[in-house]
N, C-alpha and C positions, 0 to 999 in steps of 0.2 A: 387135260392137254399135257403131253410129254414134250419137254423142251430139251433137245439134245445139247450137250456141252462137250467141249474138248479143249485141250491145251493147244498151243501153237504148233508143236511138233507132232501131235496126234498120239503120243504115248499114253495119255490119260484121257479116257472118254467116260461118258455117263449121260444121265438125264435127271432133270427135275420133274417129278410127277405132280400133277395137279397144279401146273403153273398157270394160274389165272390171277387177275388183279387182287382178288381177295386173299390170296395165299402167299404173295410175294411183296416185298417192300423195296422199291428202287429209290435210292437217294444219291445225292452228290454230297460227299463228306469232305470237310476242309480241316479235319483234325491233324495234329502233328503225327499221330501213329499211322494214319493212312498215307500221308506224304512220305514218311520214313520207309514204309513198306514198299511203295512204288520205287523209291530210290534203291532200296535193298535189292530189288529184282532187276535193277538197271533199266527201269521202264519209266523214266520221267515223261515219256510220251503219253502215258496213261493219265496224267494230271492235266486238267484244263488250264487255261491262261491265269486263273486265280489260285491254282494249286489244289483244285477239287478232284476227288476220285469218284467215278461212277461206280456205284456198288448196288448189287442185287442181293438182298438178304432172303434166305429161305429157311424153313424149318428143317432140321437135320433128318427127320423121318421122310421128307420128300426127295431127298438127294440120294441117288445111287451112282456110285463111281466105280468104274473098272480101271484099275491102275496096276502099276508094278512099282518097282523101287524108285521111280521118278517122282512119285507124289510126296510132298512135304507139307507139314502143318505145324508151324510155330505158334505158340500161344503168347500173345502180347500182354495179356493181363488175366485176371481171374475169370473173365467172361468171354473174351473174343479169341477166336482161332482164325488163322489166315492160311488158306489152302493155296498151294502153288505147285 
């Protein structure tokens, strides 16, 4: 199954290939980093009433992105990247 993705303005598009329950991990995260990232984006509305962020984790090989200079990817630590 291909799952289309896009940013709010439509300048970045793509898809996740093979998006089935066995290949994705959907969680609500309450860590300080996720909360800080939502606030960095000016999107406190992405946090639930307890400060949780709805996150879908996918393997990099399943993600195809068509983008231009609008795509950003800060690295928060040695493991995690945040795309926006």
